[in-house]
N, CA, C and O atoms as a MOPAC input file, in Angstrom:
PM7 MOZYME 1SCF
protein

 N    -52.18700 1    81.56800 1   100.53600 1
 C    -50.94200 1    80.62300 1    99.98500 1
 C    -49.57700 1    80.70200 1   101.29200 1
 O    -49.27900 1    81.49600 1   102.18400 1
 N    -49.19600 1    79.79100 1   100.93000 1
 C    -47.75000 1    79.21700 1   101.94900 1
 C    -47.05500 1    79.06100 1   100.77700 1
 O    -47.41300 1    78.50200 1    99.74000 1
 N    -45.50400 1    79.89300 1   101.18500 1
 C    -43.90800 1    79.69400 1   101.01400 1
 C    -43.01700 1    79.05700 1   101.66200 1
 O    -42.48900 1    79.25800 1   102.75600 1
 N    -42.86000 1    77.99700 1   100.61400 1
 C    -41.73300 1    77.49700 1   101.24200 1
 C    -40.10400 1    77.30800 1   100.79800 1
 O    -39.79400 1    77.02700 1    99.64100 1
 N    -39.22400 1    77.47800 1   101.75500 1
 C    -37.68500 1    77.52000 1   101.75700 1
 C    -37.16200 1    76.73200 1   101.74200 1
 O    -37.10500 1    76.22100 1   102.86000 1
 N    -36.49700 1    76.07900 1   100.80900 1
 C    -35.43700 1    74.62800 1   101.33400 1
 C    -34.32300 1    75.38100 1   100.91400 1
 O    -33.90900 1    75.85400 1    99.85600 1
 N    -33.80700 1    75.31400 1   102.67700 1
 C    -32.60200 1    76.19600 1   103.55500 1
 C    -31.04400 1    74.81700 1   102.63800 1
 O    -30.01900 1    75.14700 1   102.04200 1
 N    -31.37400 1    73.94400 1   102.82500 1
 C    -30.52100 1    72.55600 1   101.77100 1
 C    -29.88400 1    73.00200 1   100.43600 1
 O    -28.83500 1    72.59100 1    99.93900 1
 N    -30.80700 1    74.00100 1    99.92800 1
 C    -30.70000 1    74.39500 1    98.49800 1
 C    -29.84900 1    76.13100 1    98.51600 1
 O    -28.74600 1    76.52000 1    98.13200 1
 N    -30.74300 1    76.64200 1    99.00900 1
 C    -30.73400 1    77.87500 1    98.87100 1
 C    -29.34500 1    78.64500 1    99.14000 1
 O    -28.77200 1    78.49200 1   100.21900 1
 N    -28.82300 1    79.46800 1    98.14100 1
 C    -26.88700 1    79.61000 1    97.81600 1
 C    -27.35500 1    81.02900 1    98.27800 1
 O    -26.45600 1    81.81600 1    97.98000 1
 N    -28.54200 1    81.76800 1    98.96900 1
 C    -28.05200 1    83.47200 1    99.10200 1
 C    -27.84200 1    84.51100 1    98.05200 1
 O    -27.44000 1    85.65600 1    98.25900 1
 N    -28.33500 1    83.69100 1    96.26700 1
 C    -28.20800 1    84.85400 1    95.39500 1
 C    -29.16100 1    85.38700 1    96.00200 1
 O    -29.08600 1    84.18000 1    96.23700 1
 N    -30.22200 1    86.06500 1    96.65900 1
 C    -30.84400 1    87.03800 1    97.35500 1
 C    -31.99600 1    87.98100 1    95.64100 1
 O    -32.24900 1    89.16900 1    95.44300 1
 N    -32.30700 1    86.91000 1    94.93700 1
 C    -33.02200 1    87.14400 1    93.60100 1
 C    -34.37200 1    87.43900 1    94.13700 1
 O    -35.18900 1    88.29600 1    93.79800 1
 N    -34.41600 1    86.41100 1    95.17200 1
 C    -36.15600 1    86.75400 1    95.91900 1
 C    -36.34600 1    87.70400 1    97.02700 1
 O    -37.36900 1    88.10700 1    97.58000 1
 N    -35.02500 1    87.97600 1    97.21800 1
 C    -35.70400 1    89.56800 1    97.86900 1
 C    -35.63200 1    90.45400 1    96.94100 1
 O    -35.89500 1    91.60800 1    97.28200 1
 N    -35.42100 1    90.30800 1    96.12900 1
 C    -35.23300 1    91.62500 1    94.90200 1
 C    -37.34100 1    91.81700 1    95.08400 1
 O    -38.22700 1    92.45600 1    95.65200 1
 N    -37.12300 1    90.92100 1    94.29500 1
 C    -38.56500 1    90.42300 1    93.89100 1
 C    -39.68100 1    90.89100 1    94.69000 1
 O    -40.48100 1    91.78800 1    94.42800 1
 N    -39.59000 1    89.99700 1    95.89800 1
 C    -40.35200 1    90.34800 1    97.10700 1
 C    -40.14800 1    90.61200 1    98.71800 1
 O    -40.45100 1    89.74400 1    99.53700 1
 N    -39.74900 1    91.55700 1    98.99900 1
 C    -38.94900 1    92.39800 1    99.37900 1
 C    -39.74000 1    91.86800 1   100.85000 1
 O    -39.26300 1    91.24400 1   101.79700 1
 N    -40.91900 1    92.30400 1   100.66100 1
 C    -42.36700 1    92.02800 1   101.61300 1
 C    -42.15800 1    90.47800 1   102.58800 1
 O    -42.49200 1    90.25500 1   103.75200 1
 N    -41.53900 1    89.65900 1   101.66800 1
 C    -41.56300 1    88.31400 1   101.98100 1
 C    -40.28000 1    88.00000 1   102.27800 1
 O    -40.38800 1    87.09500 1   103.10500 1
 N    -39.28300 1    88.18200 1   102.11800 1
 C    -37.64100 1    87.80200 1   102.20200 1
 C    -37.05600 1    88.92000 1   102.94800 1
 O    -37.41800 1    90.06100 1   103.23400 1
 N    -36.15700 1    88.28400 1   103.13500 1
 C    -35.00400 1    89.02500 1   103.15500 1
 C    -33.40100 1    88.48300 1   103.66200 1
 O    -33.29700 1    87.32600 1   104.06900 1
 N    -32.32300 1    89.28100 1   103.61700 1
 C    -31.11400 1    88.37200 1   103.66700 1
 C    -30.61400 1    88.46600 1   105.38200 1
 O    -30.68400 1    89.48900 1   106.06300 1
 N    -30.16100 1    87.27300 1   105.79600 1
 C    -29.57800 1    86.77700 1   106.96400 1
 C    -28.60400 1    87.43800 1   107.32800 1
 O    -27.75100 1    87.58100 1   106.45200 1
 N    -28.36800 1    87.97100 1   108.43800 1
 C    -27.13100 1    88.97000 1   108.52900 1
 C    -25.99600 1    88.49100 1   108.22300 1
 O    -25.08700 1    89.31600 1   108.14500 1
 N    -25.69400 1    87.18000 1   107.98000 1
 C    -24.20700 1    87.13500 1   107.15600 1
 C    -24.05500 1    87.38200 1   105.82100 1
 O    -23.15500 1    87.31900 1   104.98300 1
 N    -25.47800 1    87.75200 1   105.89300 1
 C    -25.87800 1    87.74700 1   103.83700 1
 C    -25.78700 1    87.04700 1   103.21000 1
 O    -25.75300 1    87.21600 1   101.99100 1
 N    -25.69100 1    85.73000 1   103.92200 1
 C    -25.21300 1    84.48400 1   103.01300 1
 C    -26.61900 1    83.23400 1   102.83700 1
 O    -26.40600 1    82.26200 1   102.11200 1
 N    -27.75400 1    83.34500 1   103.42100 1
 C    -28.84300 1    82.61900 1   103.66000 1
 C    -30.39300 1    83.96000 1   103.43800 1
 O    -30.46400 1    84.97600 1   104.12900 1
 N    -31.39500 1    83.60200 1   102.39500 1
 C    -32.84500 1    83.67200 1   102.71700 1
 C    -32.99800 1    83.77400 1   103.93200 1
 O    -32.38400 1    82.96900 1   104.63200 1
 N    -34.15600 1    85.13500 1   104.80800 1
 C    -34.66900 1    84.76800 1   105.63300 1
 C    -36.17000 1    84.72300 1   105.16500 1
 O    -36.48900 1    85.24300 1   104.09600 1
 N    -36.94000 1    84.20000 1   105.84200 1
 C    -38.43100 1    83.91800 1   105.00400 1
 C    -39.42700 1    84.36700 1   106.32000 1
 O    -39.85400 1    83.72600 1   107.28000 1
 N    -39.64200 1    86.30700 1   105.72500 1
 C    -40.24600 1    87.03400 1   106.51700 1
 C    -41.97500 1    86.13000 1   106.79900 1
 O    -42.46600 1    86.03600 1   107.92400 1
 N    -42.35100 1    85.81200 1   106.08800 1
 C    -43.97000 1    85.68500 1   105.90600 1
 C    -44.43600 1    84.26000 1   105.40700 1
 O    -45.12500 1    84.27500 1   104.38700 1
 N    -44.13900 1    82.92700 1   106.02300 1
 C    -44.72900 1    81.61200 1   105.56100 1
 C    -45.76600 1    81.66600 1   104.56300 1
 O    -45.79100 1    81.13100 1   103.45500 1
 N    -46.99700 1    82.72300 1   105.38400 1
 C    -48.42700 1    82.70500 1   104.76300 1
 C    -48.42300 1    83.92500 1   104.14300 1
 O    -49.11500 1    84.77700 1   104.70200 1
 N    -47.82100 1    84.26900 1   103.11000 1
 C    -48.30700 1    86.17500 1   102.50400 1
 C    -49.99200 1    86.42800 1   102.16400 1
 O    -50.92200 1    85.86600 1   101.58600 1
 N    -49.66500 1    87.80600 1   103.02600 1
 C    -51.34700 1    88.33600 1   102.18300 1
 C    -51.20800 1    88.15200 1   100.81200 1
 O    -50.09500 1    88.30800 1   100.30900 1
 N    -52.54300 1    87.72100 1    99.86300 1
 C    -52.84600 1    87.04400 1    98.89800 1
 C    -52.80200 1    88.96600 1    98.02800 1
 O    -53.63200 1    89.37200 1    97.21500 1
 N    -52.31100 1    89.28700 1    98.24400 1
 C    -52.12600 1    91.27000 1    97.78000 1
 C    -50.40500 1    90.72200 1    97.68800 1
 O    -49.84800 1    91.39300 1    96.81900 1
 N    -49.60300 1    89.88400 1    98.22200 1
 C    -48.68700 1    89.78800 1    97.91500 1
 C    -48.15000 1    88.23800 1    97.33200 1
 O    -47.12100 1    87.61400 1    97.59100 1
 N    -49.50700 1    87.85600 1    96.28500 1
 C    -48.83400 1    86.31400 1    95.28900 1
 C    -48.19700 1    87.34700 1    94.28900 1
 O    -47.00300 1    87.18500 1    94.54000 1
 N    -48.26700 1    88.41500 1    93.20300 1
 C    -47.62500 1    87.95700 1    92.19500 1
 C    -46.09000 1    88.52500 1    92.60400 1
 O    -45.12800 1    88.14300 1    91.93800 1
 N    -45.94000 1    89.29600 1    93.53700 1
 C    -44.58400 1    89.39200 1    93.91700 1
 C    -43.73300 1    87.78500 1    94.46800 1
 O    -42.53700 1    87.49200 1    94.46100 1
 N    -45.27000 1    86.78800 1    95.02300 1
 C    -44.17300 1    85.58200 1    95.21400 1
 C    -44.22100 1    84.62700 1    94.44800 1
 O    -43.32300 1    83.79500 1    94.57700 1
 N    -45.08100 1    84.43700 1    93.57800 1
 C    -44.46900 1    83.68400 1    92.16500 1
 C    -43.52600 1    84.43700 1    91.42900 1
 O    -42.81700 1    83.79200 1    90.65700 1
 N    -43.36600 1    85.61200 1    91.49300 1
 C    -41.71200 1    85.78700 1    90.67600 1
 C    -40.55700 1    85.95100 1    91.15000 1
 O    -39.58900 1    86.25400 1    90.45300 1
 N    -40.49700 1    85.65300 1    93.18300 1
 C    -39.77100 1    85.06900 1    93.48000 1
 C    -39.29000 1    83.63100 1    93.34300 1
 O    -38.09100 1    83.36500 1    93.42900 1
 N    -40.20300 1    82.71900 1    93.13300 1
 C    -40.17600 1    81.77100 1    92.70700 1
 C    -39.46200 1    81.43400 1    91.58400 1
 O    -38.42700 1    80.80000 1    91.79200 1
 N    -39.81600 1    81.75600 1    90.16700 1
 C    -39.62100 1    82.15200 1    89.04500 1
 C    -38.76800 1    82.47100 1    88.79400 1
 O    -38.40100 1    82.25300 1    87.63900 1
 N    -37.98000 1    83.12600 1    89.62000 1
 C    -36.20200 1    83.86700 1    89.63600 1
 C    -35.32000 1    83.26400 1    90.65800 1
 O    -34.33600 1    83.87500 1    91.07500 1
 N    -35.51500 1    82.54700 1    90.91000 1
 C    -34.55400 1    81.65700 1    92.26100 1
 C    -33.85600 1    80.79800 1    90.97300 1
 O    -34.53700 1    80.15000 1    90.17700 1
 N    -32.62400 1    80.88800 1    90.92100 1
 C    -31.68300 1    80.39800 1    90.13600 1
 C    -31.68600 1    79.40900 1    90.52100 1
 O    -31.74800 1    78.82600 1    89.43900 1
 N    -31.65700 1    78.13400 1    91.70800 1
 C    -31.66300 1    77.08200 1    91.78700 1
 C    -32.92900 1    76.38900 1    92.75100 1
 O    -32.80100 1    75.75800 1    93.80000 1
 N    -34.33400 1    76.78000 1    91.92200 1
 C    -35.03000 1    76.39800 1    92.65800 1
 C    -35.81100 1    76.03800 1    94.09100 1
 O    -36.81900 1    75.36600 1    94.30900 1
 N    -34.79000 1    76.87100 1    95.09100 1
 C    -35.14300 1    76.78300 1    96.27000 1
 C    -36.07300 1    77.04100 1    96.70000 1
 O    -36.15000 1    76.80000 1    97.90500 1
 N    -37.49200 1    77.75400 1    95.93700 1
 C    -38.71100 1    77.56200 1    96.52100 1
 C    -39.97000 1    77.84800 1    96.27100 1
 O    -40.35200 1    78.49600 1    95.29600 1
 N    -40.55900 1    77.45500 1    96.99800 1
 C    -41.95100 1    76.71900 1    96.57800 1
 C    -43.46300 1    77.73100 1    97.17700 1
 O    -43.59800 1    78.43900 1    98.17400 1
 N    -44.13400 1    77.48400 1    96.37900 1
 C    -45.15500 1    78.50300 1    96.66900 1
 C    -46.62200 1    77.50400 1    96.44500 1
 O    -47.00100 1    77.08400 1    95.35100 1
 N    -47.32700 1    77.25300 1    97.81100 1
 C    -48.45000 1    75.90500 1    97.20200 1
 C    -49.51500 1    76.94100 1    97.94000 1
 O    -49.24500 1    77.76500 1    98.81400 1
 N    -50.72700 1    76.67900 1    97.37100 1
 C    -51.83000 1    77.40400 1    97.12100 1
 C    -52.66900 1    78.70100 1    96.40700 1
 O    -53.87800 1    78.83400 1    96.59700 1

């Protein structure tokens, strides 16, 4: 699977970080999400799907 972040849309709400801390973290300024794993392991699928679902501005996509 592949995680995609639209950084133009991202407003740094951080909901994805809460849902999937193994995949995302906040940048040093706390303004944008940093993608830690573009191709997370299949064992993280549930967290990745949840992160996509709860992003308030739909800045995340999951392929595969």
